[in-house]
C-alpha positions as CSV (number, residue, x, y, z in Angstrom):
1,M,82.3,90.2,-45.5
2,Y,79.6,92.8,-46.0
3,M,77.1,93.6,-43.1
4,P,74.1,95.6,-44.2
5,W,73.1,98.4,-41.8
6,P,69.4,99.4,-41.8
7,L,68.4,103.0,-42.4
8,P,66.2,104.6,-39.8
9,D,63.4,105.2,-42.3
10,E,63.1,101.6,-43.3
11,S,59.7,100.3,-42.2
12,W,60.8,97.1,-40.5
13,F,63.5,99.0,-38.5
14,A,61.1,101.8,-37.4
15,A,58.5,99.3,-36.1
16,T,60.9,97.7,-33.7
17,A,62.8,100.9,-32.7
18,N,59.8,102.4,-31.1
19,G,58.9,99.3,-29.0
20,P,55.7,97.4,-29.0
21,A,52.4,99.3,-29.3
22,P,50.5,99.4,-26.0
23,D,47.6,97.0,-25.7
24,S,44.2,98.6,-25.8
25,D,43.1,96.5,-22.8
26,D,46.0,97.8,-20.8
27,L,45.1,101.4,-21.7
28,R,41.5,100.7,-20.7
29,L,42.6,99.2,-17.3
30,E,45.0,102.1,-16.7
31,A,42.2,104.6,-17.2
32,L,39.8,102.7,-15.0
33,V,42.3,102.3,-12.1
34,A,43.3,106.0,-12.3
35,Q,39.6,107.0,-12.3
36,R,38.9,104.8,-9.2
37,L,41.9,106.3,-7.4
38,S,40.9,109.8,-8.2
39,S,37.3,109.3,-7.0
40,D,38.2,107.8,-3.6
41,W,38.7,110.2,-0.7
42,T,41.7,108.2,0.7
43,T,43.7,108.3,-2.5
44,R,42.4,111.4,-4.3
45,R,45.2,113.8,-3.4
46,Q,48.0,111.3,-3.4
47,Q,51.0,111.3,-5.8
48,I,50.2,108.0,-7.5
49,V,51.3,106.9,-10.9
50,V,49.4,104.1,-12.6
51,A,50.9,101.9,-15.3
52,V,49.6,98.6,-16.8
53,Q,51.5,96.0,-18.6
54,N,49.9,92.7,-19.6
55,R,46.9,93.4,-17.3
56,V,49.3,93.9,-14.3
57,V,48.7,97.2,-12.6
58,I,51.9,98.9,-11.3
59,L,51.3,101.6,-8.6
60,A,54.2,104.0,-8.0
61,G,54.7,107.2,-6.1
62,L,54.2,108.7,-2.7
63,V,51.2,108.5,-0.3
64,N,50.7,110.1,3.1
65,D,50.2,106.9,5.2
66,R,49.9,103.1,5.1
67,E,46.2,103.2,4.9
68,A,46.3,105.2,1.6
69,R,48.8,102.6,0.2
70,Q,46.6,99.7,1.2
71,V,43.4,101.3,-0.2
72,A,45.1,102.1,-3.5
73,G,46.1,98.5,-3.9
74,E,42.6,97.3,-3.0
75,L,41.0,99.7,-5.5
76,A,43.3,98.5,-8.2
77,W,42.4,94.9,-7.5
78,D,38.7,95.7,-7.7
79,V,38.9,96.7,-11.3
80,P,37.5,93.9,-13.5
81,G,40.2,92.5,-15.8
82,V,43.2,93.2,-13.6
83,F,45.4,90.1,-13.4
84,D,47.8,91.3,-10.7
85,V,48.8,94.4,-8.8
86,C,52.4,95.5,-8.0
87,N,52.1,98.1,-5.3
88,T,55.3,100.0,-5.0
89,L,53.8,103.1,-3.3
90,R,56.1,104.6,-0.7
91,V,55.2,106.4,2.6
92,P,57.7,109.2,3.5
93,G,59.9,108.3,6.4
94,Q,59.1,104.6,6.1
95,R,62.0,102.2,5.7
96,R,61.9,99.3,3.3
97,G,61.4,96.6,5.8
98,D,58.6,98.3,7.7
99,R,55.8,97.4,5.2
């Protein structure tokens, strides 16, 4: 039995190897959420990473207090077109169950 092995420069192989292309709506939402977070006094100087997948905003990183965490989530929800927000921001010294 002979099993063909694709070469890396074959077009059908290269398209799937790099993963799916990001959706332009997701990129737009990511930019809008990041802009909102950088313009608000509560979240401006926080270490927040914004990612968007299928209109779901994912917030990750460290913030100084619970208020900054809550405000970041609310600002993300206020962006038109956001379907859901996954707020995984952490507060230093806070245990997992203390949210």
